[in-house]
Each structure stands twice: as C-alpha cells, then as structure tokens.
N, C-alpha and C positions, 0 to 999 in steps of 0.2 A: 286475687284483691290483694294489696299491698297489706301485709299484717299488721303494720303499725298505724292502720286507719280503721282497724276493727273496733266494734262496739259491743258486739255480741256473736254467739256461736252461727246463727242463721245468715251471718254476713259470708260466711265460706261457702263454696261449691262442692270442694272435695269432701267426700264421705268421712273419710278417715279424721281428717283435720276437724270436722264439724262434730264428731263423736268426743275427739279430744278435749275441744275447747268446752263443749257442755259438760264433761267431767270436771274440769276446772272450776267451771261455774257453779256446780253441784257441792264441790269440795269443801268451802268454808261453811255453809248451813248444814251440811252432813256432819262435819266434825262436831259443830257446836252441839246440834241435837243429839249426836251419838254419846257425847260426854255426858250430856244431862240425863239421858235414859239410863246410862249404864251406871250413874250415882244413884239412881231411884232403884232400880234392879239389885245392885250391889247393896244397898242398906237393907234390903229385904233378904237376901240370900247369904250374904257375908257380912255381916254388920260390924264383926270386929275389924276386919281388912279395911271396912269403909270409915271406920272411926279413925282409925291409924293415918289412912290417906288424908282426911280431913286436918287433923292435927299436922301432919307435915305441909299440906298446902296452906294452913294459916300462917305457920312459921315461915315458909317460903314468901308469903304477901306481907309478912312483917319485915323481912330483910329486904324486899323490894321497895316497901315504902320508905324504909330509911336511905337505901340506894338512890331513889328518885328525890328524896328531900335533899340531899347534897347537891345533886344535878340543878334541882330549883335555885337554891341558894348561891350556887356557883354563877349561875345564869343571871340572877338577879344583881350580883354585885358588878358583873361584867356590863350588864345594861346601864346600871347607875352610872359607871364610869363613862361609857359612851355617850349617853345623854349629856354629861357636863362637858364634854369635848367640842371645841368649836372646829367643826369640820370643814368649812370652808378655808379657815386659815390652815389648817393641817393639810388640806387638798392645795393651797396656793404653794406651801413650803416644800411640796412634794419634787424631788429631783427627778428631772424629766428620763433620767437613766434608770429609776426605779419602776417606770412604766411597764406593764407587761404587755401592751399593745404597741408595738413599734411603728405603726402607722399613725398613732396620735402623737402629735407635737407638742401640746398643750391640752391641759384638762378642760380647759374652754371649747375644744374641739368636740367634746363629748355633748351631743343633744339627749333629751329625755322625751319619749313618746308616751304619753299617759292615756291609757284607755279607761274610760268610764262607762260601762254598760248601763243602761238604764231601762228601767220598764214604765212602772206608774209612781216612782217615788216623787214625793213633792218637791216643788220648785225651792223649798226652804232646805232641803237636804242637799239638792245639788249646788245651791249657792253657798252652802257651808264648805262644801269639799272645795269648790273652786276659790274660795276666800283662802282657805288654807294653803292651795298652791301659790296663791299671789304673794303670801306672807312669807314663802320659802326664801332662804338666803341664796339659792342658787340662781344664775342670771335667767330672768324669764325669757330673754331672747333666745334661749336654748331650749325652750320647753314647746313642745306640740301637743295640745290637749285636743282629745277627740272625745266628744260624747255620744256615744252610741245607742240611738233611742231604737224602740221597737215600731213597726207598723202596725202590730196586733195590738199595742197600748190604745190606739183610736186618737182621733184628730184633738181631744181636750187634753190628752195627755202631752201630746207633741206641740202643742201651740205656743211653748214657751221659747221656740227657736230664736224669733228675732229678738226677743228681750235680752237673753243670753248672750247672743252674737253682739249686741250693742253694748251691755254692761262689761262684758268680760273679754270679747275677741282681742281688743287692742292691747290687753296686758300680756298677751304670750307671743311667741314668734309665730305661731299659727294656732288658730281655733277653728276646729272642724265638728260640725254636728250631722252625723251619719243617720240614716233611717234603715234599719235593717228589714228587708221584706219579709212579710209573713208567708208560711206554708212553702217554702223552697223545699225541693226535691232533695232525700236524703239527709236533711237537717232535723235535730230536736231542738224546739223551741227553748231557750235558754241563754245562759251567760256566754257559753262556750261559742255558740253560732254567732251571737251578737258581737262578742269581741274580735273573733276572725275577721268577719265583715267589716267592721270598724277599722282594724287594722290594715286590711288589703286597701280599703279606701284612702288610707293615709298614706300608703306606699304609691298607690298610682296617682293620687293628687297632689302630693306634696314632696315626699321623700324621692321618688323616680325624678320627677321633673326638675328638682333641684340638686340632683346628683350627689345627695349626701350619702357617704359610706355607710353600708349599713353596720358595718363593726364599730362605728362611731355613735351609735344610737342604743340607748338602753329603753326597753319598752317595760311599763308598768301595766299590768292589768288589775286594776282596783275596782271593788265593790263601791257603787256610787255613794256611799255613805261614808267611804274613808276620807278620814281628816290627817294630813301629815303634819308633824312637826317641822320647825322651819329649817332645821339642819338635815332633814331626812335625805334629800337628794344628793347633798354634798358628801354626807355620809356613804349613800350609795356608789356615787362616782368614784369615792375614794377605794372601795372595797372592788370596784371594777377595774381600775387601773393597777391595783396591786396585787390581786388574786392571779396566782399562776394559771394559765390557759383560760382567761377568762371567758371566752367565747362559747365554752363548754362548762358552763355553770348556771344555776339559777339562784337569785338572791332573794332571801326571805327574811321580812321583818317579822316582829311577834305582834299579833292581832290583839289590841285591847279593847274589848267592847263596852266603853265606858261613855260614849257620848250622851247616852241617856239612861245612865245607870241608875240615878236617884229615882227614876220613874218606874223602873222595873220591879216586878214582885221580887220576893226573896228568893224562889226557887229559881227565876230567871238569872238572878244576879249570881247564885253560887255556880250556875252552869256557865255562866259569861266568863267569871274568874277561873274556873276550873279548865276551860278551854284555853285560856290565856297561859295558865301555868303549864300544862302538858305542853304547849307550843315552846314555852321557855326552857322545859326539860329537855325537849328535842334539839333545841338548838346547843345545848351542852353535848349534844351527840350527834355531830354533824354527818357522821357515816350513815345513821339512819334517818336524816332529815329530808324529807318529801314535802314538796311544795304545797303549799294551802293558802286558800282564799287569796289576798291581796299579795301580789309577788312581783319579781322583775327578772328579765332575761334580755340577753342580747338580741338586737333584732335581726342580726345575721342568721343565729341559729333558730329564730322562729320561723323565718322564711323558710330555711333548708328542711325544716320537719314539717312544712305545710300548714303552720298556725295552730291555734288551738283546734281540738277536735270538735266538728260540729253536731255529733250524732250521740251523744252520752252526757251522762249526769254531772260525774265529777271532774271537769275539764281542768279545775285548779290542780289536782294531783296527778291527772294523766298526762299532762305536759311533760312532767319529770320523767314518767315511763316512757314516752313517746322518744324522747331526746337520748334516754338511757339505750335504747334499742337501737335508734337511729345512728347513733356515734359509737355503736359496739361497746358499750360500757364505761366509755369515757365521759361520764357526765356525774354531776355532783350538786348539792344545794350548798349555798355558801350562808351560814348565819350571820345576819347584821347584827344581831343583840341590840336592837333599835326598835321603838313602837311605831305603830300607826293606829290611830284611834278610829273605832266602829261603833255602830249601834248595837246594844244588847237587845234582845226579843221583848217587843212591848207591843200590846194591841189595847183597843179601847176598854176591854173588860178582863177581868181575870181568866174567865174560862177561854177566852177566845185566844189570850196569851199562852195558856197551858196548850191548847190546841196548836197553835202554831210554832210553839217549842218543839213539842214532839215532830211535827212534820220536818221542822229545819234539822232535827238530829237525824232522823230516819234518812234524810237526804245525804247527809255527810256520811252517815254509815254505808249508804249504798257505794261509797268508795270501794266496798269489796269487791265491785266489779272490775277494779284494776288487778286483782290476783289473777284472774284466768288470763287476763290481758298480757301482764308481763311473764306468767309462766308459759304461756303459747308462745310467746315472742322468744323467752330464752330457748324452747324446744327448735323454733326455726333458725335462730341466729347462732351460728356456731362459732363466731370470733369473740362472743363475750366470754371471758375467763370462767372457768367452771367453779372457782371459789367464789367470785361474785354472784354467779347464780346461786349457790348454795345459801350463801350470806342473805340474801335478799328473800327467797323463798322462806328461810327459816324465821327470819326476825320480821317480816311482814304477815306471815302466816300464824305467827304466834300472837302478834298484836290483835290481828282480825279475831282469832279463837277467843282470846281472853276480854275483849271487849263484848263479847256475848255471853260469857260463861262466869267470869271470876266475882262479878257482884252477887250471882245467883247462888253460887258454891258458898260464898263466905257467908251471906245475910239469910238465906233461905234454906238452902240444902245440907248446910253443917248439921240440923238437927234431925235430919231423916233417920239415922241409925237408932236413934233413941224412940222414935215414932214407928219405925216399922222392924226393928231388930227383935222383937217379941220377947216374952218375959225372961228368957234364959239369958239374953244379953243383957237386958236392963238390972240385973242381979250382979252384974259384974263390977268390978272395981274401975275398968275403963268406962263402962257408961256412966257411972257415978261422978267421974272426974271430967268427963268429955264437955259438958256445958261450961264447966269453971275454967277450964284450960282455954276452950276458945274464946270465951267472954274476955278473959285477962289478955290474950294476945290481941283481939281486936281493940281493946282498950289501948293497948300500947301503941297499936298502929293508927289509932285516931289521933293520939297527942300530935301527930305531924300536922293536923289541922289547925293547931293553935299558931304555927309559924305561918301556915297559908292565910289564916284570917288576919294574921298582923300585916302581910304582905298586901292584902287586899285592901286594908285601910289605907295604906301608904298610897295605893295606885288610885284612889278615889279623887275625881276632880272637886272643887269647891261646892260645899252644901250650897245648893239654892236657898234663898231666903224664905221660900215656903214650906221648907220642910224643918221641924222642931229639932233641937240637939239630941232629944233621945234617939232619933233615926241613926246616930253615929253607933250608939250602942247595938242596936238591932244589925246593923251592918257587919258586926262583929259576931254576934250571937246566931247570925243566920246560919252559919256553917254546921249548926247542928242538924241542918236538913240534908247534909252531904249523903249519908247512908241511903235517903229515900231517893235523892236525884240519882244517885249511882246506878240504881236498880232502875228507875222508871224513865229515867232521862239518859241511861247508859246501856245496859244490858238489854233492857225489853226492845228498845227501838234498833241496836244493833242486831240483836235475833231477828227481828221482824225484817230487817233489810237483808240478811243473808239467808232467811227462808224465801222471801220474794225471789231473789237472785236464783237460789236452788229450783224454786218451780217455775222459774221462766216468766215471772210476773215483773217485767222490768218497770222501773218508775220513770216518768217524766220528770222535767226540772220543775220544781215548785218554787216560785219566787219568795223569798220571806217579805211580807210587809214591812214597812218601816214607818213607824209611828213615833211623834215626838210630840210634846205640849205645843200649845199654841204661843210658848213665849218666841221672843224674835232671836230666831237661832244665831242670825249672823252676828248679833250683839252679845250673844249669851258667852260669858267667858269661860263656862263649863265645856263650850262645844267649839267655839270658834278660835278659840287661843288654845294651845296643848298645856293644860294646868298640871297634868302629870308630870310632863317634862320640868316645868318650871318647879314645881315642889321637890322633884329629885334632883335638880340643879341645886336649889337651895340646901338641900339635906348633904349633897357632896361639897358644897362649899362651908359646911359647918354653920349655914343661917336659919337651918330649919328645925 
C-alpha cells in the first residue's frame, strides 16, 4: 500500500512495517503516561529531586509563557495591519513580473474553488456562509462554490438544494451541490471523505470540462460555518502569487470562533479564544505551522496527492503531512495573518455544551494519529533531508507530549512531593518553600492572561441588544477559568486521545453540532458582516 495513504497500522501487510507503525502509535500515549507515573513514583522515592524538577519545570513554563506572549502580540500587530490593507487594490497594483507563477498573465486568471462540507447544519448557517462569499470583493465570476452534502444526513437535511441553487447559484461562476454517498468502502464518514468527493466532482463536472489549468485554482476547504471577511480571497490570491514556489505550500488563515460567541458559556468562550490565540502564535512561527480547520491549497497539488484522506479523523492537518511526504519535504504552510470567522461550541443546554466541547477537543487531539503517520513516512522516504525529519519529530513530539502532561504537572502533580515525600522531606527548607515558590511562579505566568483577556475583548463582535452591559465585564473576568480549562479541556482530552491511539481504540469522526439563536442570522451584523475586521480597521486608522 502507498504509505502516504495510511490511516493506521492494520493497513499494512508487511509484518515488520506493521510492528513499526504500531510502535509509533503507542509512543505518544506511552511517553505521556510514563512521565506522569514517574512523577508519582519519584515523589515517593526521591521527593527532593522531584521537588527540584518541579521548580525547574515551573521556571521553564514561565519562560515559555513569556516567549509565546511575544509571538502572540507580534501576530496580533501583523494581523491588524493586514486587516486594514486593501488587498484587492494591492493585488491590482502587483507587477506581473512579481508573479511566482509564470503561467499566470493576470491576477484575474486565478480561480477560487470553495468546498463547504455539510452534514446536518441548519440552512441559516449555510446561507450566512454564502452571504459572506457574496460580499467578497474578489470577482464572483472567478469563484466555484461546492456545497458537499452527506447522503447519510437524510432527505430532510438535503431538501434545501433547490432553494440554494435558486437563491445563490447565479452569484458565482459555478455553484454545485454534491451528495456524498454513505458507506463507501475504505472511507470514514467525515469531513475528509466528503470534501474529497466534492472536489472530485468539481474536477470532473466543471474544471476538466472547461480546461481550467490546475495551477490557476486555489481550493479552500472550509467548515460550513466559516464566514470570510470581504478582503479574504484578495489577500489569499496576493500571497499565492507572491509566495516563492506557491504550488508547494498550504495557506492558513486564523480561525476566530466568534460567530455566536455571545451565546457561548464562559468555559466555551475561553477555549474558543485560547484556540485562536494558539493559532496566532503558530502564525508567528511558520516553520512549525501545520494546517488546521479552514485552509487553502493549490488545486494542482491537491490532485497530485490524491485529495484529502478519506479514512481518518484529522484530515485538516493530515493534508500537510501528505504533501510533505509526497514532495520529499518540499512543503510548508504560509501564514496569512488574516481571520476567518467560525462558530464557538454552543448547545441548547449548558451540560450538552460541556459534553460537546469535550468531544470536539478529543477529536482535535486525536490529531496525534499524525505522529505515527509522518514518522513512518520519514522512515520510508529517504529523500527527505535528515535535519527536517529530526526537526519535525522533535517539535511535533514535544507539542503532543506537552498537551497531555504540562497542565497536570503544573496544577496537580506539583504538590505530590509534599503529600508523598514523608516526614523527613516535609521538615526540610525545600519542602517549606516549594509551595510558595511554585505559587509565585504560576502567578507571574498567569499575568499573561491579562493581555489575552484584553485581546479577546478587542476581538468580540458587537454586543447583541439582548445582553446587558455587565456582559462585557464577564467577558474579561472569564479568564480566571483558564486553569480549569487548561486541565479539563486541554490535558485530559489530549491524554484520552493518546491513550485511545495507544490501545488501538481509534476514533470515528464526530461532527460538532452548530447551534445559534433564532435571530435572523443573515441580517445579524454580529454574524453576516465581519465586525472584528471593521473594529480593527477603525483601531488601525485611529477611529476606534
């Protein structure tokens, strides 16, 4: 089997290769559990050394927090500048000699293929996304929009086809609604298989029939709740035409989960902004940036790698590793420092939101399945430079490991030497100072939340009239929940996901339900227009 199409060890027939891949699957969970168990045992056997380790680890975490805060603020400043830029004007003024694609004579030769996989999301969510595309300043006669519906969603969920074609079909160059068949052999029902089917249908029914060059098409695979700012496709096109070797790159915006942020419970809001801030930090470190959620890629590369994988959960990040292996290491992710707007996790009840939030994060952390994939691919592909292999093995391995262990070490296991070290240790100066030292270190680290809270308030869309002014205060104070979120919506689902992978209990693709209030979404300025963009434009121009 082509190793770039693997999803798990059982896909392999060779016994040696199955053993190696299975070892790589066990590795993330094994390392995480091994670390936690060693800390517990060490706190009992060698409490002094364990206390020293915890102090060093806390100092390391403080330094890392400061380091990441610099990246967050750098990314915020760059994104604010990009938001205030008239990208269509900049694109129109771009000299043709600056184009990195020599086959392109004009920026208007670039088409955008927009894939919107849908399961059972409401028509209001779909139309809000389509309205966002219509408001785009990029020529709509260069947009091919494909709504990928699922047969398994049922007749009722798919009954909106005629309405959407009538209301929105004439706005774009081409508008296609596909229906992904249920229970196809070798597929895992989910976004990856649906998006691949939709892209293949667009290729057969539109692109090949019209003989549009693949290199002239940028394909964006968006969650169906993704609302784009008006300059998004102009910004994307500019980066595509000016990036060196643009056919060997993915293009990543920053996801802002703010469409329904005012409706979300505090813990869901904190997690939504935390995810956005982490993606902003990653944009400031493009050498580590891996594709996530809504993203873009050249259609030529997508066809050459065989589209998104149909048999696994984390297709959004897997496409990066597919391309990296296929092109022998010649692949990267270009940060756009530009937002797209998506939904925070909201359910009809608080407890259902809590449950859905955990399931969503568990699915995201099951992206640990990419670690055995690229490590096995590195072993198979001898053309990828060894330095690049070592870099990704270390950086991705450290991120996977820290996601499952850091919060537990900081907030729970740091007290174990005092509890398990015995009376001899508890009479030492080190034991008396350990809680004070660790508390002060953590307080300093938590000061970084003040800037996070301030930035999150800036990113908020306009307050709906049914929420009182006190809601603004709680939007700031909600960050006191961060340590709890860090544990129960960070480390716990990460450890859960890695444990499932370690035991061979593979996840299916769980679709996050999209719930918004009954307000008219297409007329709601907090959703249909890009309020964050407008607000930041005003701030940049000195009007806010």
